[in-house]
mmCIF file as Biopython writes it, N, C-alpha, C and O atoms, coordinates in Angstrom:
data_model
#
loop_
_atom_site.group_PDB
_atom_site.id
_atom_site.type_symbol
_atom_site.label_atom_id
_atom_site.label_alt_id
_atom_site.label_comp_id
_atom_site.label_asym_id
_atom_site.label_entity_id
_atom_site.label_seq_id
_atom_site.pdbx_PDB_ins_code
_atom_site.Cartn_x
_atom_site.Cartn_y
_atom_site.Cartn_z
_atom_site.occupancy
_atom_site.B_iso_or_equiv
_atom_site.auth_seq_id
_atom_site.auth_asym_id
_atom_site.pdbx_PDB_model_num
ATOM 1   N N  . UNK A ? 1  ? -17.123 4.012  12.737  1.0 0.0 1  A 1 
ATOM 2   C CA . UNK A ? 1  ? -15.843 4.802  12.662  1.0 0.0 1  A 1 
ATOM 3   C C  . UNK A ? 1  ? -16.055 5.612  11.282  1.0 0.0 1  A 1 
ATOM 4   O O  . UNK A ? 1  ? -16.086 5.043  10.191  1.0 0.0 1  A 1 
ATOM 5   N N  . UNK A ? 2  ? -16.182 6.872  11.437  1.0 0.0 2  A 1 
ATOM 6   C CA . UNK A ? 2  ? -16.497 7.735  10.116  1.0 0.0 2  A 1 
ATOM 7   C C  . UNK A ? 2  ? -15.394 8.278  9.512   1.0 0.0 2  A 1 
ATOM 8   O O  . UNK A ? 2  ? -15.373 8.403  8.287   1.0 0.0 2  A 1 
ATOM 9   N N  . UNK A ? 3  ? -14.365 8.659  10.282  1.0 0.0 3  A 1 
ATOM 10  C CA . UNK A ? 3  ? -13.075 8.975  9.553   1.0 0.0 3  A 1 
ATOM 11  C C  . UNK A ? 3  ? -12.040 8.038  9.935   1.0 0.0 3  A 1 
ATOM 12  O O  . UNK A ? 3  ? -11.910 7.720  11.117  1.0 0.0 3  A 1 
ATOM 13  N N  . UNK A ? 4  ? -11.252 7.547  8.976   1.0 0.0 4  A 1 
ATOM 14  C CA . UNK A ? 4  ? -10.199 6.807  9.279   1.0 0.0 4  A 1 
ATOM 15  C C  . UNK A ? 4  ? -8.931  7.689  9.447   1.0 0.0 4  A 1 
ATOM 16  O O  . UNK A ? 4  ? -8.599  8.611  8.702   1.0 0.0 4  A 1 
ATOM 17  N N  . UNK A ? 5  ? -8.262  7.235  10.585  1.0 0.0 5  A 1 
ATOM 18  C CA . UNK A ? 5  ? -7.207  8.016  11.277  1.0 0.0 5  A 1 
ATOM 19  C C  . UNK A ? 5  ? -5.884  8.111  10.137  1.0 0.0 5  A 1 
ATOM 20  O O  . UNK A ? 5  ? -5.394  9.228  9.970   1.0 0.0 5  A 1 
ATOM 21  N N  . UNK A ? 6  ? -5.416  7.147  9.497   1.0 0.0 6  A 1 
ATOM 22  C CA . UNK A ? 6  ? -4.245  7.076  8.813   1.0 0.0 6  A 1 
ATOM 23  C C  . UNK A ? 6  ? -4.567  7.904  7.391   1.0 0.0 6  A 1 
ATOM 24  O O  . UNK A ? 6  ? -3.639  8.121  6.611   1.0 0.0 6  A 1 
ATOM 25  N N  . UNK A ? 7  ? -5.735  8.289  7.135   1.0 0.0 7  A 1 
ATOM 26  C CA . UNK A ? 7  ? -6.098  8.797  5.755   1.0 0.0 7  A 1 
ATOM 27  C C  . UNK A ? 7  ? -6.222  10.335 5.935   1.0 0.0 7  A 1 
ATOM 28  O O  . UNK A ? 7  ? -5.842  11.141 5.086   1.0 0.0 7  A 1 
ATOM 29  N N  . UNK A ? 8  ? -6.880  10.714 7.313   1.0 0.0 8  A 1 
ATOM 30  C CA . UNK A ? 8  ? -7.325  12.023 7.328   1.0 0.0 8  A 1 
ATOM 31  C C  . UNK A ? 8  ? -8.811  12.260 7.435   1.0 0.0 8  A 1 
ATOM 32  O O  . UNK A ? 8  ? -9.521  11.707 8.275   1.0 0.0 8  A 1 
ATOM 33  N N  . UNK A ? 9  ? -9.237  13.125 6.520   1.0 0.0 9  A 1 
ATOM 34  C CA . UNK A ? 9  ? -10.671 13.513 6.530   1.0 0.0 9  A 1 
ATOM 35  C C  . UNK A ? 9  ? -11.590 12.584 5.426   1.0 0.0 9  A 1 
ATOM 36  O O  . UNK A ? 9  ? -12.692 12.960 5.026   1.0 0.0 9  A 1 
ATOM 37  N N  . UNK A ? 10 ? -11.061 11.539 5.081   1.0 0.0 10 A 1 
ATOM 38  C CA . UNK A ? 10 ? -11.679 10.778 3.955   1.0 0.0 10 A 1 
ATOM 39  C C  . UNK A ? 10 ? -12.684 9.827  4.921   1.0 0.0 10 A 1 
ATOM 40  O O  . UNK A ? 10 ? -12.338 9.290  5.973   1.0 0.0 10 A 1 
ATOM 41  N N  . UNK A ? 11 ? -13.868 9.764  4.365   1.0 0.0 11 A 1 
ATOM 42  C CA . UNK A ? 11 ? -14.964 9.049  5.041   1.0 0.0 11 A 1 
ATOM 43  C C  . UNK A ? 11 ? -15.244 7.836  4.199   1.0 0.0 11 A 1 
ATOM 44  O O  . UNK A ? 11 ? -14.552 7.751  3.184   1.0 0.0 11 A 1 
ATOM 45  N N  . UNK A ? 12 ? -16.116 6.883  4.415   1.0 0.0 12 A 1 
ATOM 46  C CA . UNK A ? 12 ? -16.294 5.582  3.691   1.0 0.0 12 A 1 
ATOM 47  C C  . UNK A ? 12 ? -17.054 6.004  2.374   1.0 0.0 12 A 1 
ATOM 48  O O  . UNK A ? 12 ? -16.890 5.370  1.331   1.0 0.0 12 A 1 
ATOM 49  N N  . UNK A ? 13 ? -17.882 7.086  2.459   1.0 0.0 13 A 1 
ATOM 50  C CA . UNK A ? 13 ? -18.439 7.287  0.898   1.0 0.0 13 A 1 
ATOM 51  C C  . UNK A ? 13 ? -17.246 7.594  0.024   1.0 0.0 13 A 1 
ATOM 52  O O  . UNK A ? 13 ? -17.226 6.997  -1.052  1.0 0.0 13 A 1 
ATOM 53  N N  . UNK A ? 14 ? -16.206 8.453  0.301   1.0 0.0 14 A 1 
ATOM 54  C CA . UNK A ? 14 ? -15.212 8.824  -0.679  1.0 0.0 14 A 1 
ATOM 55  C C  . UNK A ? 14 ? -14.258 7.560  -0.799  1.0 0.0 14 A 1 
ATOM 56  O O  . UNK A ? 14 ? -13.641 7.411  -1.854  1.0 0.0 14 A 1 
ATOM 57  N N  . UNK A ? 15 ? -14.111 6.668  0.206   1.0 0.0 15 A 1 
ATOM 58  C CA . UNK A ? 15 ? -13.453 5.434  -0.258  1.0 0.0 15 A 1 
ATOM 59  C C  . UNK A ? 15 ? -14.046 4.517  -0.987  1.0 0.0 15 A 1 
ATOM 60  O O  . UNK A ? 15 ? -13.327 3.703  -1.567  1.0 0.0 15 A 1 
ATOM 61  N N  . UNK A ? 16 ? -15.437 4.442  -1.118  1.0 0.0 16 A 1 
ATOM 62  C CA . UNK A ? 16 ? -16.231 3.744  -1.810  1.0 0.0 16 A 1 
ATOM 63  C C  . UNK A ? 16 ? -16.138 4.198  -3.303  1.0 0.0 16 A 1 
ATOM 64  O O  . UNK A ? 16 ? -15.952 3.462  -4.272  1.0 0.0 16 A 1 
ATOM 65  N N  . UNK A ? 17 ? -16.300 5.525  -3.299  1.0 0.0 17 A 1 
ATOM 66  C CA . UNK A ? 17 ? -16.027 6.010  -4.734  1.0 0.0 17 A 1 
ATOM 67  C C  . UNK A ? 17 ? -14.901 5.747  -5.396  1.0 0.0 17 A 1 
ATOM 68  O O  . UNK A ? 17 ? -14.922 5.298  -6.541  1.0 0.0 17 A 1 
ATOM 69  N N  . UNK A ? 18 ? -13.828 5.996  -4.754  1.0 0.0 18 A 1 
ATOM 70  C CA . UNK A ? 18 ? -12.482 5.712  -5.102  1.0 0.0 18 A 1 
ATOM 71  C C  . UNK A ? 18 ? -12.172 4.118  -5.512  1.0 0.0 18 A 1 
ATOM 72  O O  . UNK A ? 18 ? -11.390 3.786  -6.402  1.0 0.0 18 A 1 
ATOM 73  N N  . UNK A ? 19 ? -12.882 3.281  -4.748  1.0 0.0 19 A 1 
ATOM 74  C CA . UNK A ? 19 ? -12.724 1.774  -5.122  1.0 0.0 19 A 1 
ATOM 75  C C  . UNK A ? 19 ? -13.598 1.655  -6.334  1.0 0.0 19 A 1 
ATOM 76  O O  . UNK A ? 19 ? -13.103 0.979  -7.236  1.0 0.0 19 A 1 
ATOM 77  N N  . UNK A ? 20 ? -14.650 2.100  -6.535  1.0 0.0 20 A 1 
ATOM 78  C CA . UNK A ? 20 ? -15.457 2.065  -7.649  1.0 0.0 20 A 1 
ATOM 79  C C  . UNK A ? 20 ? -14.823 2.547  -9.215  1.0 0.0 20 A 1 
ATOM 80  O O  . UNK A ? 20 ? -14.995 2.037  -10.323 1.0 0.0 20 A 1 
ATOM 81  N N  . UNK A ? 21 ? -14.089 3.648  -8.823  1.0 0.0 21 A 1 
ATOM 82  C CA . UNK A ? 21 ? -13.386 4.304  -10.041 1.0 0.0 21 A 1 
ATOM 83  C C  . UNK A ? 21 ? -12.097 3.166  -10.307 1.0 0.0 21 A 1 
ATOM 84  O O  . UNK A ? 21 ? -11.692 2.852  -11.426 1.0 0.0 21 A 1 
ATOM 85  N N  . UNK A ? 22 ? -11.676 2.747  -9.283  1.0 0.0 22 A 1 
ATOM 86  C CA . UNK A ? 22 ? -10.261 1.655  -9.715  1.0 0.0 22 A 1 
ATOM 87  C C  . UNK A ? 22 ? -10.868 0.680  -10.321 1.0 0.0 22 A 1 
ATOM 88  O O  . UNK A ? 22 ? -10.380 0.354  -11.403 1.0 0.0 22 A 1 
ATOM 89  N N  . UNK A ? 23 ? -11.922 0.028  -9.903  1.0 0.0 23 A 1 
ATOM 90  C CA . UNK A ? 23 ? -12.739 -1.137 -10.516 1.0 0.0 23 A 1 
ATOM 91  C C  . UNK A ? 23 ? -12.972 -0.754 -11.895 1.0 0.0 23 A 1 
ATOM 92  O O  . UNK A ? 23 ? -12.636 -1.561 -12.761 1.0 0.0 23 A 1 
ATOM 93  N N  . UNK A ? 24 ? -13.494 0.349  -12.238 1.0 0.0 24 A 1 
ATOM 94  C CA . UNK A ? 24 ? -13.833 0.631  -13.623 1.0 0.0 24 A 1 
ATOM 95  C C  . UNK A ? 24 ? -12.549 0.762  -14.328 1.0 0.0 24 A 1 
ATOM 96  O O  . UNK A ? 24 ? -12.298 0.026  -15.282 1.0 0.0 24 A 1 
ATOM 97  N N  . UNK A ? 25 ? -11.774 1.596  -13.942 1.0 0.0 25 A 1 
ATOM 98  C CA . UNK A ? 25 ? -10.451 1.823  -14.560 1.0 0.0 25 A 1 
ATOM 99  C C  . UNK A ? 25 ? -9.518  0.656  -14.905 1.0 0.0 25 A 1 
ATOM 100 O O  . UNK A ? 25 ? -9.069  0.553  -16.047 1.0 0.0 25 A 1 
ATOM 101 N N  . UNK A ? 26 ? -9.181  -0.340 -13.815 1.0 0.0 26 A 1 
ATOM 102 C CA . UNK A ? 26 ? -8.332  -1.387 -14.163 1.0 0.0 26 A 1 
ATOM 103 C C  . UNK A ? 26 ? -9.145  -2.795 -14.476 1.0 0.0 26 A 1 
ATOM 104 O O  . UNK A ? 26 ? -8.632  -3.737 -15.081 1.0 0.0 26 A 1 
ATOM 105 N N  . UNK A ? 27 ? -10.418 -2.783 -13.992 1.0 0.0 27 A 1 
ATOM 106 C CA . UNK A ? 27 ? -11.149 -3.972 -14.157 1.0 0.0 27 A 1 
ATOM 107 C C  . UNK A ? 27 ? -10.837 -4.816 -12.859 1.0 0.0 27 A 1 
ATOM 108 O O  . UNK A ? 27 ? -9.935  -4.611 -12.047 1.0 0.0 27 A 1 
ATOM 109 N N  . UNK A ? 28 ? -11.821 -5.844 -12.853 1.0 0.0 28 A 1 
ATOM 110 C CA . UNK A ? 28 ? -11.857 -6.858 -11.929 1.0 0.0 28 A 1 
ATOM 111 C C  . UNK A ? 28 ? -10.716 -7.834 -11.596 1.0 0.0 28 A 1 
ATOM 112 O O  . UNK A ? 28 ? -10.293 -8.084 -10.468 1.0 0.0 28 A 1 
ATOM 113 N N  . UNK A ? 29 ? -10.243 -8.401 -12.888 1.0 0.0 29 A 1 
ATOM 114 C CA . UNK A ? 29 ? -9.002  -9.190 -12.961 1.0 0.0 29 A 1 
ATOM 115 C C  . UNK A ? 29 ? -7.778  -8.443 -12.568 1.0 0.0 29 A 1 
ATOM 116 O O  . UNK A ? 29 ? -6.943  -8.958 -11.825 1.0 0.0 29 A 1 
ATOM 117 N N  . UNK A ? 30 ? -7.654  -7.295 -13.026 1.0 0.0 30 A 1 
ATOM 118 C CA . UNK A ? 30 ? -6.232  -6.774 -12.822 1.0 0.0 30 A 1 
ATOM 119 C C  . UNK A ? 30 ? -6.053  -6.358 -11.371 1.0 0.0 30 A 1 
ATOM 120 O O  . UNK A ? 30 ? -4.899  -6.335 -10.944 1.0 0.0 30 A 1 
ATOM 121 N N  . UNK A ? 31 ? -7.006  -6.041 -10.597 1.0 0.0 31 A 1 
ATOM 122 C CA . UNK A ? 31 ? -6.844  -5.364 -9.234  1.0 0.0 31 A 1 
ATOM 123 C C  . UNK A ? 31 ? -5.933  -6.466 -8.348  1.0 0.0 31 A 1 
ATOM 124 O O  . UNK A ? 31 ? -4.890  -6.121 -7.792  1.0 0.0 31 A 1 
ATOM 125 N N  . UNK A ? 32 ? -6.367  -7.590 -8.302  1.0 0.0 32 A 1 
ATOM 126 C CA . UNK A ? 32 ? -5.453  -8.473 -7.455  1.0 0.0 32 A 1 
ATOM 127 C C  . UNK A ? 32 ? -4.160  -8.476 -7.897  1.0 0.0 32 A 1 
ATOM 128 O O  . UNK A ? 32 ? -3.382  -8.643 -6.958  1.0 0.0 32 A 1 
ATOM 129 N N  . UNK A ? 33 ? -3.609  -8.354 -8.991  1.0 0.0 33 A 1 
ATOM 130 C CA . UNK A ? 33 ? -2.299  -8.511 -9.643  1.0 0.0 33 A 1 
ATOM 131 C C  . UNK A ? 33 ? -1.630  -7.050 -9.177  1.0 0.0 33 A 1 
ATOM 132 O O  . UNK A ? 33 ? -0.488  -6.975 -8.723  1.0 0.0 33 A 1 
ATOM 133 N N  . UNK A ? 34 ? -2.422  -6.021 -9.340  1.0 0.0 34 A 1 
ATOM 134 C CA . UNK A ? 34 ? -1.951  -4.680 -8.671  1.0 0.0 34 A 1 
ATOM 135 C C  . UNK A ? 34 ? -1.526  -4.732 -7.296  1.0 0.0 34 A 1 
ATOM 136 O O  . UNK A ? 34 ? -0.453  -4.285 -6.892  1.0 0.0 34 A 1 
ATOM 137 N N  . UNK A ? 35 ? -2.515  -5.364 -6.501  1.0 0.0 35 A 1 
ATOM 138 C CA . UNK A ? 35 ? -2.104  -5.396 -4.993  1.0 0.0 35 A 1 
ATOM 139 C C  . UNK A ? 35 ? -1.048  -6.256 -4.734  1.0 0.0 35 A 1 
ATOM 140 O O  . UNK A ? 35 ? -0.226  -5.990 -3.856  1.0 0.0 35 A 1 
ATOM 141 N N  . UNK A ? 36 ? -0.985  -7.283 -5.426  1.0 0.0 36 A 1 
ATOM 142 C CA . UNK A ? 36 ? 0.047   -8.189 -5.182  1.0 0.0 36 A 1 
ATOM 143 C C  . UNK A ? 36 ? 1.486   -7.694 -5.621  1.0 0.0 36 A 1 
ATOM 144 O O  . UNK A ? 36 ? 2.481   -8.212 -5.116  1.0 0.0 36 A 1 
ATOM 145 N N  . UNK A ? 37 ? 1.594   -6.625 -6.624  1.0 0.0 37 A 1 
ATOM 146 C CA . UNK A ? 37 ? 2.753   -5.923 -7.018  1.0 0.0 37 A 1 
ATOM 147 C C  . UNK A ? 37 ? 3.081   -4.862 -5.925  1.0 0.0 37 A 1 
ATOM 148 O O  . UNK A ? 37 ? 4.222   -4.486 -5.659  1.0 0.0 37 A 1 
ATOM 149 N N  . UNK A ? 38 ? 1.988   -4.444 -5.349  1.0 0.0 38 A 1 
ATOM 150 C CA . UNK A ? 38 ? 2.300   -3.371 -4.436  1.0 0.0 38 A 1 
ATOM 151 C C  . UNK A ? 38 ? 2.771   -3.814 -3.128  1.0 0.0 38 A 1 
ATOM 152 O O  . UNK A ? 38 ? 3.443   -3.142 -2.346  1.0 0.0 38 A 1 
ATOM 153 N N  . UNK A ? 39 ? 2.266   -5.264 -2.928  1.0 0.0 39 A 1 
ATOM 154 C CA . UNK A ? 39 ? 2.566   -5.865 -1.643  1.0 0.0 39 A 1 
ATOM 155 C C  . UNK A ? 39 ? 4.171   -6.295 -1.892  1.0 0.0 39 A 1 
ATOM 156 O O  . UNK A ? 39 ? 4.962   -5.957 -1.011  1.0 0.0 39 A 1 
ATOM 157 N N  . UNK A ? 40 ? 4.570   -6.868 -2.803  1.0 0.0 40 A 1 
ATOM 158 C CA . UNK A ? 40 ? 5.937   -7.220 -3.168  1.0 0.0 40 A 1 
ATOM 159 C C  . UNK A ? 40 ? 6.873   -5.877 -2.948  1.0 0.0 40 A 1 
ATOM 160 O O  . UNK A ? 40 ? 7.939   -5.928 -2.335  1.0 0.0 40 A 1 
ATOM 161 N N  . UNK A ? 41 ? 6.380   -4.766 -3.483  1.0 0.0 41 A 1 
ATOM 162 C CA . UNK A ? 41 ? 7.316   -3.401 -3.354  1.0 0.0 41 A 1 
ATOM 163 C C  . UNK A ? 41 ? 7.405   -2.955 -2.007  1.0 0.0 41 A 1 
ATOM 164 O O  . UNK A ? 41 ? 8.381   -2.334 -1.587  1.0 0.0 41 A 1 
ATOM 165 N N  . UNK A ? 42 ? 6.303   -3.288 -1.239  1.0 0.0 42 A 1 
ATOM 166 C CA . UNK A ? 42 ? 6.483   -2.597 0.275   1.0 0.0 42 A 1 
ATOM 167 C C  . UNK A ? 42 ? 7.393   -3.789 1.139   1.0 0.0 42 A 1 
ATOM 168 O O  . UNK A ? 42 ? 8.132   -3.451 2.064   1.0 0.0 42 A 1 
ATOM 169 N N  . UNK A ? 43 ? 7.230   -5.286 0.693   1.0 0.0 43 A 1 
ATOM 170 C CA . UNK A ? 43 ? 8.137   -6.223 1.407   1.0 0.0 43 A 1 
ATOM 171 C C  . UNK A ? 43 ? 9.583   -5.745 0.822   1.0 0.0 43 A 1 
ATOM 172 O O  . UNK A ? 43 ? 10.474  -5.627 1.663   1.0 0.0 43 A 1 
ATOM 173 N N  . UNK A ? 44 ? 9.867   -5.491 -0.389  1.0 0.0 44 A 1 
ATOM 174 C CA . UNK A ? 44 ? 11.195  -5.307 -0.764  1.0 0.0 44 A 1 
ATOM 175 C C  . UNK A ? 44 ? 11.633  -3.750 0.092   1.0 0.0 44 A 1 
ATOM 176 O O  . UNK A ? 44 ? 12.706  -3.676 0.691   1.0 0.0 44 A 1 
ATOM 177 N N  . UNK A ? 45 ? 10.923  -2.895 0.059   1.0 0.0 45 A 1 
ATOM 178 C CA . UNK A ? 45 ? 11.466  -1.628 0.705   1.0 0.0 45 A 1 
ATOM 179 C C  . UNK A ? 45 ? 11.643  -1.924 2.131   1.0 0.0 45 A 1 
ATOM 180 O O  . UNK A ? 45 ? 12.567  -1.326 2.681   1.0 0.0 45 A 1 
ATOM 181 N N  . UNK A ? 46 ? 10.920  -2.750 2.856   1.0 0.0 46 A 1 
ATOM 182 C CA . UNK A ? 46 ? 11.285  -2.886 4.315   1.0 0.0 46 A 1 
ATOM 183 C C  . UNK A ? 46 ? 12.453  -3.969 4.432   1.0 0.0 46 A 1 
ATOM 184 O O  . UNK A ? 46 ? 13.062  -3.989 5.502   1.0 0.0 46 A 1 
ATOM 185 N N  . UNK A ? 47 ? 12.804  -4.823 3.484   1.0 0.0 47 A 1 
ATOM 186 C CA . UNK A ? 47 ? 13.910  -5.673 3.483   1.0 0.0 47 A 1 
ATOM 187 C C  . UNK A ? 47 ? 15.169  -4.941 3.308   1.0 0.0 47 A 1 
ATOM 188 O O  . UNK A ? 47 ? 16.223  -5.146 3.910   1.0 0.0 47 A 1 
ATOM 189 N N  . UNK A ? 48 ? 14.872  -3.863 2.203   1.0 0.0 48 A 1 
ATOM 190 C CA . UNK A ? 48 ? 16.024  -2.851 2.209   1.0 0.0 48 A 1 
ATOM 191 C C  . UNK A ? 48 ? 16.420  -1.905 3.274   1.0 0.0 48 A 1 
ATOM 192 O O  . UNK A ? 48 ? 17.545  -1.424 3.403   1.0 0.0 48 A 1 
ATOM 193 N N  . UNK A ? 49 ? 15.328  -1.669 4.073   1.0 0.0 49 A 1 
ATOM 194 C CA . UNK A ? 49 ? 15.402  -0.701 5.135   1.0 0.0 49 A 1 
ATOM 195 C C  . UNK A ? 49 ? 16.113  -1.596 6.235   1.0 0.0 49 A 1 
ATOM 196 O O  . UNK A ? 49 ? 16.941  -1.027 6.945   1.0 0.0 49 A 1 
ATOM 197 N N  . UNK A ? 50 ? 15.855  -3.001 6.450   1.0 0.0 50 A 1 
ATOM 198 C CA . UNK A ? 50 ? 16.317  -3.750 7.329   1.0 0.0 50 A 1 
ATOM 199 C C  . UNK A ? 50 ? 17.708  -4.018 7.001   1.0 0.0 50 A 1 
ATOM 200 O O  . UNK A ? 50 ? 18.467  -4.078 7.968   1.0 0.0 50 A 1 
ATOM 201 N N  . UNK A ? 51 ? 18.168  -4.179 5.927   1.0 0.0 51 A 1 
ATOM 202 C CA . UNK A ? 51 ? 19.416  -4.478 5.243   1.0 0.0 51 A 1 
ATOM 203 C C  . UNK A ? 51 ? 20.456  -3.226 5.710   1.0 0.0 51 A 1 
ATOM 204 O O  . UNK A ? 51 ? 21.541  -3.465 6.239   1.0 0.0 51 A 1 
ATOM 205 N N  . UNK A ? 52 ? 20.051  -2.091 5.484   1.0 0.0 52 A 1 
ATOM 206 C CA . UNK A ? 52 ? 20.915  -1.045 5.802   1.0 0.0 52 A 1 
ATOM 207 C C  . UNK A ? 52 ? 21.180  -0.697 7.229   1.0 0.0 52 A 1 
ATOM 208 O O  . UNK A ? 52 ? 22.135  -0.012 7.596   1.0 0.0 52 A 1 
ATOM 209 N N  . UNK A ? 53 ? 20.173  -1.269 8.093   1.0 0.0 53 A 1 
ATOM 210 C CA . UNK A ? 53 ? 20.292  -1.386 9.561   1.0 0.0 53 A 1 
ATOM 211 C C  . UNK A ? 53 ? 21.342  -2.421 9.825   1.0 0.0 53 A 1 
ATOM 212 O O  . UNK A ? 53 ? 22.245  -2.153 10.617  1.0 0.0 53 A 1 
ATOM 213 N N  . UNK A ? 54 ? 21.295  -3.538 9.249   1.0 0.0 54 A 1 
ATOM 214 C CA . UNK A ? 54 ? 22.274  -4.823 9.536   1.0 0.0 54 A 1 
ATOM 215 C C  . UNK A ? 54 ? 23.762  -4.112 8.926   1.0 0.0 54 A 1 
ATOM 216 O O  . UNK A ? 54 ? 24.792  -4.324 9.566   1.0 0.0 54 A 1 
ATOM 217 N N  . UNK A ? 55 ? 23.803  -3.438 7.923   1.0 0.0 55 A 1 
ATOM 218 C CA . UNK A ? 55 ? 25.178  -2.953 7.339   1.0 0.0 55 A 1 
ATOM 219 C C  . UNK A ? 55 ? 25.675  -2.148 8.349   1.0 0.0 55 A 1 
ATOM 220 O O  . UNK A ? 55 ? 26.841  -2.396 8.656   1.0 0.0 55 A 1 
ATOM 221 N N  . UNK A ? 56 ? 25.060  -1.146 9.029   1.0 0.0 56 A 1 
ATOM 222 C CA . UNK A ? 56 ? 25.415  -0.283 10.013  1.0 0.0 56 A 1 
ATOM 223 C C  . UNK A ? 56 ? 26.065  -0.938 11.219  1.0 0.0 56 A 1 
ATOM 224 O O  . UNK A ? 56 ? 27.141  -0.521 11.649  1.0 0.0 56 A 1 
ATOM 225 N N  . UNK A ? 57 ? 25.398  -1.997 11.787  1.0 0.0 57 A 1 
ATOM 226 C CA . UNK A ? 57 ? 25.822  -2.723 12.887  1.0 0.0 57 A 1 
ATOM 227 C C  . UNK A ? 57 ? 26.999  -3.767 12.453  1.0 0.0 57 A 1 
ATOM 228 O O  . UNK A ? 57 ? 27.665  -4.267 13.359  1.0 0.0 57 A 1 
ATOM 229 N N  . UNK A ? 58 ? 27.232  -4.057 11.308  1.0 0.0 58 A 1 
ATOM 230 C CA . UNK A ? 58 ? 28.439  -4.766 10.951  1.0 0.0 58 A 1 
ATOM 231 C C  . UNK A ? 58 ? 29.677  -3.855 10.961  1.0 0.0 58 A 1 
ATOM 232 O O  . UNK A ? 58 ? 30.731  -4.265 11.448  1.0 0.0 58 A 1 
ATOM 233 N N  . UNK A ? 59 ? 29.575  -2.739 10.480  1.0 0.0 59 A 1 
ATOM 234 C CA . UNK A ? 59 ? 30.501  -1.777 10.241  1.0 0.0 59 A 1 
ATOM 235 C C  . UNK A ? 59 ? 31.019  -1.361 11.563  1.0 0.0 59 A 1 
ATOM 236 O O  . UNK A ? 59 ? 32.196  -1.004 11.602  1.0 0.0 59 A 1 
ATOM 237 N N  . UNK A ? 60 ? 30.331  -1.352 12.640  1.0 0.0 60 A 1 
ATOM 238 C CA . UNK A ? 60 ? 30.623  -0.860 14.070  1.0 0.0 60 A 1 
ATOM 239 C C  . UNK A ? 60 ? 31.404  -1.979 14.910  1.0 0.0 60 A 1 
ATOM 240 O O  . UNK A ? 60 ? 31.723  -1.763 16.079  1.0 0.0 60 A 1 
#
């Protein structure tokens, strides 16, 4: 699978270069912390979106 569908025209070579740049920029110990924070942010966003759906149902 040369092209990832959700990214568009970025292939494995470009992904590898981006990963290496991130590794050099943030360091190996900081990347897991960044990913954990990103995951918490996405989870919080999803919970917020589900909360707005629940609020709409309660008002009806």
